[in-house]
C-alpha positions as CSV (number, residue, x, y, z in Angstrom):
1,M,24.7,-29.4,52.8
2,D,27.7,-28.9,50.0
3,I,26.4,-28.5,46.5
4,A,29.7,-29.7,45.1
5,G,29.3,-32.6,43.2
6,W,25.5,-32.1,43.3
7,N,24.4,-32.4,40.0
8,D,27.0,-33.8,38.7
9,P,26.3,-35.5,34.8
10,A,29.5,-37.6,35.2
11,E,28.8,-38.9,38.2
12,E,25.3,-40.0,37.2
13,E,26.9,-41.8,34.2
14,R,29.1,-43.7,36.9
15,N,25.9,-44.2,39.2
16,P,22.8,-45.2,37.7
17,W,21.4,-44.1,41.3
18,R,22.2,-40.7,41.4
19,A,19.5,-39.4,40.0
20,E,16.9,-41.0,41.8
21,E,19.2,-40.3,45.4
22,R,19.4,-36.7,44.2
23,R,15.5,-36.0,43.8
24,R,14.6,-38.0,47.1
25,A,17.2,-35.6,48.7
26,R,15.3,-32.4,47.0
27,E,12.0,-33.7,48.3
28,E,13.1,-33.9,51.3
29,L,14.6,-30.2,51.5
30,E,11.9,-28.8,50.0
31,G,9.9,-30.6,52.4
32,R,11.5,-29.2,55.4
33,L,11.0,-25.6,53.3
34,R,7.0,-26.0,53.3
35,E,7.4,-26.8,57.1
36,R,9.0,-23.5,57.5
37,R,6.2,-22.0,55.7
38,V,8.9,-20.5,52.7
39,S,7.2,-20.8,49.2
40,L,9.0,-22.5,46.4
41,S,7.6,-21.6,42.6
42,G,8.6,-25.0,41.3
43,N,11.4,-23.1,39.1
44,E,14.3,-23.4,41.6
45,T,17.2,-25.3,40.3
46,D,18.6,-28.0,42.6
47,E,21.2,-25.4,43.6
48,D,18.8,-22.7,44.8
49,V,16.7,-25.2,47.1
50,V,20.4,-26.2,48.5
51,A,21.3,-22.4,48.9
52,I,17.7,-21.5,50.5
53,I,17.9,-24.3,53.1
54,N,21.4,-23.6,54.1
55,A,20.2,-20.0,54.3
56,V,17.2,-20.9,56.6
57,E,19.5,-23.2,58.5
58,D,22.1,-20.4,59.6
59,F,19.2,-17.9,60.5
60,E,17.7,-20.6,62.8
61,A,21.2,-21.5,64.2
62,R,21.4,-17.8,64.8
63,I,18.2,-17.8,66.8
64,S,19.1,-20.1,68.8
65,R,22.6,-19.4,69.6
66,L,20.9,-15.9,70.9
67,G,18.7,-17.9,73.2
68,A,15.5,-17.1,71.3
69,D,12.0,-19.3,71.1
70,T,11.6,-20.0,67.6
71,F,8.0,-21.2,68.2
72,V,6.9,-17.9,69.2
73,N,9.0,-15.7,66.6
74,T,7.3,-17.3,63.7
75,P,5.7,-15.7,60.2
76,E,2.3,-17.1,62.0
77,S,2.6,-15.3,65.1
78,S,0.5,-12.5,65.6
79,Q,2.6,-11.0,68.0
80,P,6.2,-12.3,67.8
81,D,8.4,-11.2,70.6
82,D,10.9,-10.1,68.5
83,R,10.4,-9.2,64.8
84,R,14.2,-9.5,64.2
85,L,14.1,-13.1,64.9
86,V,10.7,-14.0,62.3
87,L,12.1,-15.6,59.2
88,P,11.6,-13.5,56.3
89,A,8.8,-14.5,53.8
90,R,9.6,-15.0,50.6
91,R,7.7,-13.0,47.8
92,D,6.0,-14.5,45.0
93,D,8.4,-12.9,42.4
94,E,11.6,-12.7,44.6
95,A,14.5,-14.7,43.0
96,P,16.1,-17.3,44.6
97,E,19.2,-15.3,44.8
98,R,17.4,-12.1,46.1
99,Y,15.2,-14.1,49.1
100,V,19.1,-16.2,50.3
101,A,20.3,-13.1,50.6
102,R,17.6,-11.0,52.6
103,V,17.5,-14.1,54.9
104,R,21.4,-14.0,55.1
105,E,21.3,-10.2,56.0
106,A,18.3,-10.8,58.1
107,A,20.5,-13.2,60.3
108,R,23.3,-10.4,60.7
109,N,20.8,-8.0,61.7
110,M,20.0,-9.9,65.1
111,D,22.2,-8.2,66.9
């Protein structure tokens, strides 16, 4: 998801429904993150949420390209096939930017 124009006040002036559309989109993205057990503090900006979902989906795409099983390699797995393929858990005090960097680093280190 591209964040250009995501939170543009001028666009909201031209389109009064834009704020509601953005709210619904954010709720959907947050729901997708919750499904993946990514914790959110509630203090994330719209841009933070978009950056996190992009990093998580890129991580998952990398797993798919490797042909790995995402059902076995989950944070809930007591014995994942490969720990490198488990999405890193977000720490309670971790800034969104730091979490995004860790997820991207984990994706690069799958080789």
